[in-house]
C-alpha positions as CSV (number, residue, x, y, z in Angstrom):
1,M,-36.5,-46.3,39.7
2,L,-37.1,-49.0,42.3
3,R,-39.8,-51.6,42.6
4,R,-41.5,-52.5,45.9
5,D,-41.6,-56.2,46.8
6,A,-45.1,-56.4,48.5
7,A,-44.4,-59.7,50.3
8,A,-41.1,-58.6,51.8
9,G,-42.0,-55.0,52.2
10,T,-38.6,-54.0,50.7
11,M,-37.3,-52.2,47.7
12,T,-35.7,-54.2,44.9
13,G,-33.7,-53.3,41.9
14,V,-35.3,-52.9,38.5
15,K,-35.0,-55.3,35.6
16,C,-32.8,-53.8,32.9
17,V,-32.3,-55.1,29.4
18,V,-28.9,-54.3,27.8
19,T,-28.5,-54.6,24.1
20,G,-25.0,-54.7,22.8
21,A,-23.7,-56.4,26.0
22,T,-20.7,-57.8,24.2
23,G,-19.7,-54.3,22.9
24,Y,-17.5,-51.7,24.4
25,I,-20.1,-49.8,26.4
26,G,-22.5,-52.6,27.1
27,G,-19.8,-54.9,28.4
28,R,-18.9,-52.3,31.1
29,L,-22.5,-51.1,31.8
30,A,-24.0,-54.5,32.5
31,P,-21.8,-55.4,35.5
32,R,-22.2,-52.0,37.0
33,L,-26.0,-52.3,36.8
34,A,-25.8,-55.6,38.6
35,A,-23.5,-54.1,41.2
36,E,-26.2,-51.5,41.9
37,G,-28.7,-54.3,42.7
38,H,-30.5,-54.4,39.4
39,E,-31.5,-57.5,37.5
40,V,-29.7,-57.5,34.1
41,R,-30.8,-59.3,30.9
42,C,-28.1,-59.2,28.3
43,V,-29.3,-59.6,24.7
44,V,-26.6,-60.9,22.4
45,R,-26.5,-62.6,19.1
46,T,-24.1,-65.3,20.3
47,P,-24.6,-66.2,24.0
48,A,-21.5,-68.4,23.9
49,K,-19.4,-65.3,23.9
50,M,-20.5,-64.6,27.5
51,Q,-19.7,-68.0,28.9
52,D,-16.2,-67.0,30.0
53,I,-17.1,-63.5,31.4
54,P,-17.2,-63.7,35.3
55,W,-19.8,-61.1,35.8
56,A,-22.2,-62.8,33.4
57,Q,-22.3,-65.8,35.7
58,Q,-23.9,-63.9,38.5
59,D,-27.5,-64.8,39.6
60,A,-28.6,-61.3,38.8
61,V,-27.5,-61.6,35.2
62,E,-29.4,-63.4,32.5
63,V,-28.0,-63.9,29.0
64,V,-30.5,-64.4,26.2
65,A,-30.1,-64.9,22.4
66,G,-31.5,-62.0,20.4
67,D,-30.9,-59.6,17.6
68,V,-32.3,-56.0,17.3
69,L,-33.2,-56.9,13.7
70,D,-35.4,-59.8,14.8
71,E,-38.9,-58.8,16.0
72,D,-39.7,-62.0,17.9
73,S,-36.4,-62.1,19.8
74,M,-36.7,-58.5,20.9
75,R,-40.3,-58.9,22.1
76,A,-39.2,-61.9,24.2
77,A,-36.2,-59.9,25.5
78,C,-38.4,-57.0,26.6
79,E,-41.0,-59.1,28.4
80,G,-41.2,-58.1,32.0
81,A,-38.5,-55.5,31.7
82,D,-38.5,-52.0,33.3
83,V,-35.6,-50.3,31.5
84,L,-34.1,-50.9,28.1
85,F,-30.6,-49.8,27.3
86,Y,-30.0,-49.5,23.5
87,L,-26.3,-49.5,22.8
88,V,-26.2,-50.8,19.3
89,H,-24.6,-49.2,16.2
90,S,-23.7,-50.9,12.9
91,L,-20.7,-48.8,12.1
92,S,-18.9,-51.6,10.3
93,E,-21.4,-52.0,7.6
94,S,-22.2,-50.0,4.4
95,G,-25.7,-48.6,4.5
96,F,-25.6,-48.6,8.3
97,A,-28.2,-45.8,8.5
98,E,-30.9,-47.9,7.0
99,V,-29.9,-50.9,9.2
100,D,-29.9,-48.7,12.4
101,R,-33.3,-47.2,11.5
102,H,-34.9,-50.6,11.0
103,A,-33.4,-52.0,14.2
104,A,-34.5,-49.0,16.3
105,L,-38.1,-49.3,15.0
106,I,-38.2,-53.0,15.8
107,T,-36.8,-52.4,19.3
108,A,-39.0,-49.4,20.0
109,E,-42.1,-51.3,19.2
110,A,-41.0,-54.3,21.2
111,A,-40.4,-52.0,24.2
112,R,-43.8,-50.3,23.9
113,S,-45.7,-53.6,23.5
114,A,-44.0,-55.1,26.5
115,G,-44.7,-52.2,28.7
116,V,-41.1,-51.1,29.3
117,R,-41.1,-48.0,31.5
118,R,-38.0,-46.4,30.1
119,V,-35.5,-46.5,27.2
120,V,-32.0,-45.2,27.5
121,Y,-30.1,-44.6,24.3
122,L,-26.5,-43.5,23.9
123,G,-26.2,-41.3,20.9
124,G,-23.9,-38.5,19.7
125,I,-23.7,-34.8,20.3
126,H,-24.6,-32.9,17.1
127,P,-24.9,-29.3,16.2
128,S,-28.2,-27.8,15.1
129,G,-29.0,-26.0,11.9
130,V,-26.3,-27.7,9.8
131,T,-26.2,-30.7,7.4
132,L,-25.0,-33.6,9.5
133,S,-22.7,-36.3,8.4
134,E,-24.4,-39.6,7.7
135,H,-23.0,-41.0,10.9
136,L,-24.3,-38.2,13.2
137,A,-27.6,-37.9,11.2
138,S,-28.2,-41.7,11.7
139,R,-27.6,-41.5,15.5
140,A,-29.8,-38.4,15.8
141,E,-32.6,-40.3,13.8
142,V,-32.4,-43.3,16.1
143,G,-32.8,-41.0,19.1
144,E,-35.9,-39.4,17.6
145,I,-37.4,-42.9,16.9
146,F,-37.2,-43.8,20.5
147,L,-38.4,-40.3,21.7
148,R,-41.5,-40.8,19.5
149,S,-42.0,-44.4,20.5
150,G,-44.5,-43.8,23.3
151,V,-42.0,-45.1,25.9
152,P,-40.3,-42.4,28.1
153,T,-36.8,-42.1,26.6
154,A,-33.5,-40.5,27.7
155,V,-31.1,-39.9,24.8
156,L,-27.6,-39.3,26.2
157,Q,-25.5,-37.6,23.6
158,A,-21.7,-37.8,23.9
159,A,-18.8,-36.8,21.6
160,V,-15.5,-38.5,21.8
161,I,-15.4,-41.2,24.5
162,L,-12.0,-41.7,26.1
163,G,-11.2,-45.0,27.7
164,S,-8.8,-47.9,27.4
165,G,-10.0,-49.9,24.3
166,S,-12.4,-47.4,22.9
167,A,-12.3,-46.9,19.1
168,S,-11.9,-43.1,19.5
169,F,-9.1,-43.5,22.0
170,E,-7.3,-46.0,19.9
171,M,-7.5,-43.7,16.9
172,L,-6.1,-40.8,19.0
173,R,-3.4,-43.0,20.6
174,Y,-2.0,-44.6,17.5
175,L,-2.1,-41.4,15.4
176,T,-0.1,-39.6,18.1
177,E,2.3,-42.4,19.0
178,R,3.2,-43.5,15.4
179,L,3.4,-40.2,13.7
180,P,5.9,-37.7,15.1
181,V,5.2,-35.6,12.0
182,M,1.6,-35.6,10.7
183,L,-0.2,-34.1,7.8
184,T,-3.3,-32.6,9.4
185,P,-6.6,-31.9,7.7
186,S,-8.8,-28.9,8.6
187,W,-11.1,-30.9,10.8
188,V,-8.4,-31.3,13.5
189,H,-9.0,-27.6,14.3
190,H,-12.7,-28.2,15.2
191,R,-13.7,-28.1,18.8
192,V,-14.5,-31.4,20.6
193,Q,-15.8,-32.0,24.2
194,P,-14.5,-35.5,25.1
195,I,-15.8,-37.4,28.0
196,A,-14.2,-40.3,30.0
197,I,-15.8,-43.7,29.8
198,R,-16.2,-43.7,33.6
199,D,-18.4,-40.6,33.4
200,V,-20.5,-42.0,30.6
201,L,-21.2,-45.1,32.7
202,H,-22.0,-42.9,35.7
203,Y,-24.8,-41.1,33.7
204,L,-26.1,-44.3,32.1
205,V,-26.5,-46.1,35.5
206,G,-28.1,-42.9,36.9
207,A,-30.6,-42.8,34.1
208,V,-32.4,-45.8,35.6
209,D,-33.8,-43.5,38.2
210,L,-35.0,-40.6,36.0
211,P,-38.6,-39.5,36.6
212,S,-41.2,-41.1,34.4
213,D,-42.2,-37.9,32.7
214,V,-38.7,-37.3,31.3
215,N,-38.6,-37.8,27.6
216,R,-35.8,-35.8,26.0
217,S,-32.2,-35.7,25.0
218,F,-29.3,-34.7,27.2
219,D,-25.8,-33.7,26.1
220,I,-23.0,-35.2,28.3
221,G,-19.4,-34.0,28.1
222,G,-16.3,-33.7,30.2
223,P,-14.9,-30.5,31.7
224,D,-12.6,-29.7,28.8
225,V,-13.3,-28.3,25.3
226,L,-10.4,-28.9,23.0
227,T,-9.6,-29.1,19.3
228,Y,-8.6,-32.5,18.0
229,L,-5.1,-31.1,17.4
230,Q,-4.9,-30.1,21.1
231,M,-6.1,-33.6,22.1
232,M,-3.2,-35.1,20.1
233,E,-0.7,-32.7,21.6
234,G,-2.1,-33.3,25.1
235,F,-1.9,-37.1,24.6
236,A,1.7,-36.8,23.6
237,E,2.5,-34.9,26.8
238,V,0.7,-37.3,29.1
239,A,2.3,-40.3,27.3
240,G,5.8,-38.7,27.6
241,L,6.3,-38.4,23.9
242,P,8.4,-35.7,22.2
243,P,6.3,-32.8,20.8
244,R,4.5,-33.7,17.6
245,R,4.9,-31.6,14.4
246,M,1.7,-30.9,12.5
247,L,1.7,-29.8,8.8
248,P,-1.7,-28.5,7.7
249,V,-3.1,-29.9,4.5
250,P,-6.6,-28.4,3.9
251,V,-7.4,-30.7,0.9
252,L,-7.2,-33.8,3.0
253,T,-10.9,-34.8,3.1
254,P,-12.5,-37.0,5.8
255,R,-12.7,-39.8,3.3
256,L,-9.0,-39.6,2.5
257,S,-8.3,-39.2,6.3
258,S,-10.1,-42.5,7.0
259,H,-7.7,-44.3,4.6
260,W,-4.8,-42.9,6.5
261,V,-6.3,-43.9,9.8
262,N,-6.9,-47.4,8.4
263,L,-3.2,-47.8,7.6
264,V,-1.8,-46.3,10.8
265,T,-4.1,-47.4,13.5
266,P,-6.0,-50.6,14.5
267,V,-9.3,-49.0,13.6
268,P,-10.5,-50.3,10.2
269,R,-11.7,-47.9,7.5
270,S,-15.3,-49.0,7.9
271,T,-15.2,-47.7,11.5
272,A,-12.9,-44.8,10.9
273,V,-15.1,-43.2,8.2
274,P,-18.1,-42.5,10.5
275,L,-15.8,-41.5,13.4
276,I,-14.0,-38.9,11.3
277,D,-17.2,-37.8,9.6
278,S,-18.5,-36.8,13.0
279,L,-15.4,-34.6,13.5
280,I,-16.2,-32.4,10.5
281,H,-18.6,-30.7,12.9
282,E,-17.9,-29.0,16.3
283,V,-19.2,-31.5,18.8
284,V,-19.6,-29.5,22.0
285,A,-22.4,-29.9,24.6
286,S,-25.0,-27.1,24.3
287,E,-26.4,-27.9,27.8
288,H,-25.7,-30.2,30.7
289,D,-29.2,-30.5,32.1
290,I,-28.6,-34.1,33.0
291,D,-26.9,-32.8,36.2
292,S,-30.4,-31.7,37.4
293,Y,-31.5,-35.3,37.5
294,V,-28.3,-37.3,38.0
295,A,-25.7,-35.7,40.2
296,P,-22.2,-35.5,38.7
297,P,-19.7,-38.0,40.1
298,A,-18.6,-37.2,43.7
299,E,-15.0,-36.6,42.6
300,G,-16.2,-34.4,39.7
301,L,-16.0,-35.0,35.9
302,T,-12.8,-36.5,34.6
303,S,-10.4,-34.1,32.8
304,F,-9.0,-35.0,29.4
305,R,-5.5,-35.5,30.8
306,R,-6.7,-37.6,33.7
307,A,-8.8,-39.7,31.3
308,V,-5.8,-40.3,29.0
309,D,-3.6,-41.2,32.0
310,L,-6.2,-43.7,33.3
311,A,-6.6,-45.3,29.9
312,L,-2.8,-45.7,29.4
313,T,-2.4,-47.1,32.9
314,R,-5.1,-49.7,32.2
315,I,-3.3,-50.7,28.9
316,R,0.1,-51.0,30.6
317,E,-1.3,-53.1,33.3
318,G,-3.3,-55.3,31.0
319,Q,-6.5,-54.4,32.7
320,V,-8.6,-53.4,29.6
321,E,-12.1,-54.3,30.6
322,T,-13.6,-54.2,27.1
323,R,-12.4,-53.1,23.6
324,W,-14.0,-51.6,20.6
325,S,-13.3,-54.8,18.7
326,G,-15.3,-57.0,21.1
327,A,-18.5,-56.8,19.1
328,N,-18.6,-58.9,15.9
329,A,-18.2,-57.1,12.6
330,R,-21.5,-57.4,10.6
331,Y,-19.7,-58.8,7.5
332,A,-17.9,-61.5,9.5
333,P,-19.0,-65.1,9.1
334,S,-21.2,-66.0,12.0
335,D,-21.9,-69.6,11.2
336,P,-20.8,-72.0,13.9
337,M,-18.1,-74.4,12.8
338,P,-19.5,-77.7,11.6
339,S,-18.6,-80.9,13.4
340,D,-15.4,-82.8,12.8
341,L,-16.3,-84.2,9.4
342,L,-18.2,-81.1,8.3
343,P,-21.3,-82.9,7.1
344,S,-23.4,-79.8,6.5
345,D,-21.3,-77.6,4.3
346,P,-22.9,-74.5,2.9
347,E,-24.3,-75.0,-0.6
348,W,-22.1,-72.3,-2.0
349,A,-19.0,-74.3,-0.9
350,G,-19.9,-76.9,-3.5
351,G,-19.4,-79.6,-0.9
352,T,-15.7,-78.8,-0.8
353,V,-13.7,-78.3,2.4
354,Y,-10.0,-77.6,2.4
355,T,-7.9,-78.4,5.4
356,D,-4.3,-78.2,6.5
357,V,-3.8,-80.7,9.4
358,R,-0.6,-81.0,11.4
359,E,0.4,-82.9,14.6
360,R,3.7,-82.8,16.6
361,P,4.6,-84.6,19.8
362,S,6.2,-82.4,22.5
363,A,8.3,-83.2,25.6
364,A,6.7,-80.2,27.3
365,H,3.8,-80.8,29.6
366,A,0.3,-80.0,28.3
367,D,-0.2,-77.0,30.6
368,A,3.2,-75.5,29.4
369,L,2.3,-76.0,25.8
370,W,-1.2,-74.6,26.3
371,K,0.3,-71.4,27.9
372,V,2.1,-70.8,24.6
373,V,-1.0,-71.5,22.5
374,V,-3.3,-69.3,24.5
375,G,-0.7,-66.5,24.4
376,I,-0.5,-66.4,20.6
377,G,-1.1,-63.3,18.4
378,G,-1.0,-59.7,19.4
379,N,2.5,-58.5,20.3
380,R,3.8,-62.1,20.3
381,G,2.9,-62.7,16.7
382,W,2.1,-66.1,15.1
383,Y,5.4,-67.9,15.4
384,S,6.0,-68.2,11.6
385,F,6.7,-66.3,8.4
386,P,6.1,-62.9,9.9
387,I,6.3,-61.0,6.6
388,G,3.6,-63.3,5.2
389,W,1.3,-62.5,8.1
390,W,2.1,-58.8,7.8
391,A,1.4,-58.8,4.1
392,R,-1.9,-60.5,4.4
393,G,-2.9,-58.1,7.1
394,V,-2.0,-55.1,4.9
395,I,-4.0,-56.5,2.0
396,D,-7.0,-57.0,4.4
397,R,-6.8,-53.4,5.6
398,L,-6.6,-52.1,2.0
399,V,-9.8,-53.9,1.1
400,G,-11.6,-52.6,4.2
401,G,-10.9,-55.5,6.6
402,V,-9.7,-55.5,10.1
403,G,-6.1,-56.6,9.5
404,L,-3.7,-57.7,12.2
405,R,-3.8,-54.5,14.3
406,R,-6.7,-55.3,16.6
407,G,-4.3,-57.2,18.8
408,R,-5.8,-58.9,21.9
409,R,-7.6,-57.8,25.0
410,D,-5.2,-59.5,27.4
411,E,-1.6,-60.6,26.7
412,D,-1.9,-64.0,28.6
413,S,-5.6,-65.0,28.5
414,L,-8.4,-65.5,26.1
415,K,-12.2,-65.9,26.4
416,V,-14.9,-66.7,23.9
417,G,-15.8,-63.7,21.9
418,D,-12.4,-62.0,22.1
419,A,-11.0,-60.4,19.0
420,L,-7.5,-61.7,18.3
421,D,-5.9,-59.8,15.4
422,W,-8.1,-60.8,12.4
423,W,-9.6,-63.8,14.3
424,R,-12.5,-64.1,16.8
425,V,-12.3,-66.7,19.6
426,E,-15.1,-69.1,19.0
427,E,-14.1,-71.8,21.6
428,C,-11.5,-71.8,24.4
429,T,-11.6,-75.0,26.5
430,E,-8.9,-75.7,29.1
431,G,-8.2,-79.3,30.2
432,H,-11.6,-80.7,29.3
433,A,-12.9,-83.2,31.9
434,G,-14.7,-86.1,30.3
435,G,-17.6,-86.0,32.8
436,A,-18.4,-82.4,32.3
437,D,-20.9,-80.9,29.9
438,R,-19.2,-80.1,26.6
439,S,-20.3,-77.7,23.8
440,S,-22.1,-79.4,20.9
441,T,-19.5,-77.8,18.7
442,V,-16.7,-79.8,20.4
443,P,-17.9,-83.4,20.3
444,D,-14.4,-85.0,20.0
445,L,-12.4,-83.6,22.9
446,E,-10.2,-86.1,24.7
447,D,-10.1,-86.1,28.5
448,G,-7.7,-83.3,29.7
449,E,-7.5,-81.8,26.2
450,Y,-7.2,-78.1,25.5
451,L,-8.8,-76.4,22.5
452,L,-8.5,-72.9,21.0
453,R,-10.7,-72.4,18.0
454,L,-10.5,-69.2,16.0
455,R,-12.9,-67.9,13.3
456,A,-11.5,-65.6,10.7
457,E,-13.0,-62.1,10.3
458,M,-10.6,-61.1,7.5
459,K,-12.0,-60.4,4.0
460,A,-11.9,-63.7,2.1
461,P,-14.0,-65.6,-0.4
462,G,-15.2,-68.1,2.1
463,L,-15.3,-69.1,5.7
464,A,-12.1,-70.0,7.7
465,W,-11.2,-71.4,11.1
466,L,-8.0,-72.3,12.8
467,E,-8.0,-75.0,15.6
468,L,-5.1,-75.4,18.0
469,R,-5.3,-78.4,20.4
470,V,-3.1,-79.7,23.2
471,A,-3.6,-83.2,24.6
472,P,-1.6,-84.7,27.5
473,R,0.6,-87.7,26.8
474,P,2.9,-89.8,29.1
475,G,6.1,-87.8,29.5
476,G,4.8,-84.8,27.6
477,S,1.9,-83.8,25.2
478,V,0.8,-83.7,21.6
479,Y,0.1,-80.5,19.6
480,R,-2.5,-80.6,16.9
481,Q,-3.3,-77.9,14.4
482,R,-6.0,-77.7,11.8
483,A,-6.8,-74.9,9.4
484,I,-10.3,-75.2,7.7
485,F,-11.5,-73.2,4.7
486,L,-15.0,-73.4,3.1
487,P,-14.6,-71.7,-0.3
488,K,-17.3,-69.5,-1.8
489,G,-17.6,-69.9,-5.5
490,L,-14.7,-70.1,-8.0
491,A,-12.9,-67.2,-6.3
492,G,-12.8,-69.2,-3.0
493,H,-11.2,-72.3,-4.7
494,A,-8.7,-70.1,-6.5
495,Y,-7.8,-68.3,-3.2
496,W,-7.0,-71.5,-1.4
497,W,-4.7,-72.8,-4.2
498,V,-2.9,-69.5,-4.5
499,I,-2.0,-69.5,-0.9
500,A,-1.5,-73.3,-0.5
501,P,2.3,-73.1,-1.4
502,F,2.8,-70.8,1.6
503,H,1.2,-73.2,4.1
504,V,4.5,-75.1,4.8
505,L,6.0,-71.7,5.9
506,V,2.9,-70.5,7.8
507,F,1.4,-73.5,9.3
508,G,4.5,-75.7,9.4
509,G,6.4,-72.9,11.1
510,M,3.7,-72.4,13.6
511,E,3.7,-76.1,14.5
512,R,7.4,-76.3,15.0
513,R,7.9,-73.1,16.9
514,I,5.0,-73.3,19.2
515,V,6.3,-76.6,20.4
516,A,9.8,-75.3,20.5
517,A,8.7,-72.3,22.6
518,A,7.0,-74.5,25.2
519,E,10.0,-76.8,25.4
520,L,12.3,-73.7,25.7
521,A,10.2,-72.4,28.6
522,E,10.3,-75.8,30.3
523,G,13.8,-76.9,29.3
524,S,12.6,-80.2,27.8
525,G,12.8,-82.0,24.5
526,P,15.8,-81.7,22.2
527,L,17.0,-78.7,24.1
528,A,17.7,-81.0,27.1
529,V,19.9,-83.4,25.1
530,P,23.6,-83.0,26.0
531,D,25.8,-81.9,23.1
532,D,28.3,-84.8,23.3
533,G,28.9,-88.3,22.0
534,R,30.1,-89.6,18.7
535,G,28.7,-91.6,15.8
536,P,25.7,-91.2,13.5
537,L,23.1,-91.3,16.3
538,A,24.9,-88.6,18.2
539,A,25.2,-86.5,15.1
540,L,21.4,-86.9,14.5
541,R,20.7,-85.8,18.0
542,R,22.9,-82.7,17.5
543,R,21.1,-81.8,14.3
544,R,17.7,-82.1,16.1
545,R,19.0,-80.0,18.9
546,D,20.4,-77.4,16.6
547,R,17.1,-77.1,14.7
548,A,15.2,-76.9,18.0
549,L,17.6,-74.2,19.2
550,R,16.9,-72.2,16.0
551,D,13.2,-72.5,16.4
552,A,13.4,-71.7,20.1
553,E,15.5,-68.6,19.3
554,K,12.8,-67.4,16.9
555,A,10.2,-68.0,19.6
556,R,12.2,-66.6,22.5
557,S,10.9,-63.1,22.4
558,R,7.3,-64.4,22.2
559,V,7.5,-66.3,25.5
560,G,9.4,-63.7,27.4
561,A,12.5,-65.9,27.8
């Protein structure tokens, strides 16, 4: 679908609206639409999450605030648009079927009122004539809402999507890697037709040019039909793992399986439940009519083994474009952090704000210290009391939270919106220049100061943030750390005081070892003091050096020294 520019006499790209642009699919689709010459309007709840994404800075890309549950924002987002891509699912929320139904009705009406020419919705393959799981039934219902909306709609239906960072791939990967012997429920013997993410994107981009009279669903799938058991065995072979042993346990229900997935993989139970529920059916394409409208990729559809190999290569090289955890969990706090003195505390906090504030000078230069700060979390850990972090992550998983296993998108860089274990990056400012525009949420940055602000997405009776700052100083820098908690009710106050005794281990350890890691990498600070001399001052220097060495040794593996 192209539009003719009457003045220039040339064909121009169409205007595409992409919902869910911070999610796994949307974050990959939007730049590909722009690369095809289309104008792209990304509808996101938090536009700040797009400020560090290079493709979102293109002239062809517009980022607007909007929510599929808000009628006014969706009407504004659809204004003047030709194609709407609907890529939103509320898997992380109880009662998601009702939420998705309401959101689809709002979006469908907004598209119809604005004169949108086509809707493209990515749903799930589902068998006919059987009672569907709530997850598959909800996705099928959303597709029907758009097909009956009066706007020509293409519903692309996929089963398991394989790609670096997808929830389905992460579940497959961790189950296979971590469990050489596995108790397997009956659903692992059901047939599945997986499809590579690159092929999903190929069909989504091609759907822009579908004829205007096309209003139907299309099944899309890769060239292989396998059982989930065969997928795990195939993954092990591609990954070079020893053969896995499977012990059938017919009584292991999908609900019990989701608890097992929650403990073993980074995918939380709230997301694992609908994913596994969809596998109780055989999800195999009943047709591939889409190929009559959108030609398959020139190199052919990607095989299962090729898709796994590509995904693992991306992970090894740190080139994961988007991850399943990129979109906010619906239960997570979305309030922006108040200003420095927090003058507008939520009423339920009772006017109380708990903080843990620490500061430590460092002989390391600011950029060296910032490199350690921005590399925190994931495989490197949090530089303090690892068993405490582990235990809190396990508790969070047991109550349905995200835990620590989400890791990070990239080992060495962060951007606003990234998931970082149980945190979400809310601000990431490098070497602030005093004359530049600054976010209204960061009114107190010094010139040249670095800031990483993280918002907690763990289950807790209140809202929590963690700020890590680095400011240059003559001959080195200063590290500042602030934990902030706004309690919700009596449970929130009790929660803070129960964990307060551990702060000296958690936050005090972080402060010391982050600084020690930077000084170790740079060879500065107490580590540079010669171990010689006599008298009380020399003894004091040696004690400082010995402590710095202990902290540096604990941090060594985290900076690759």
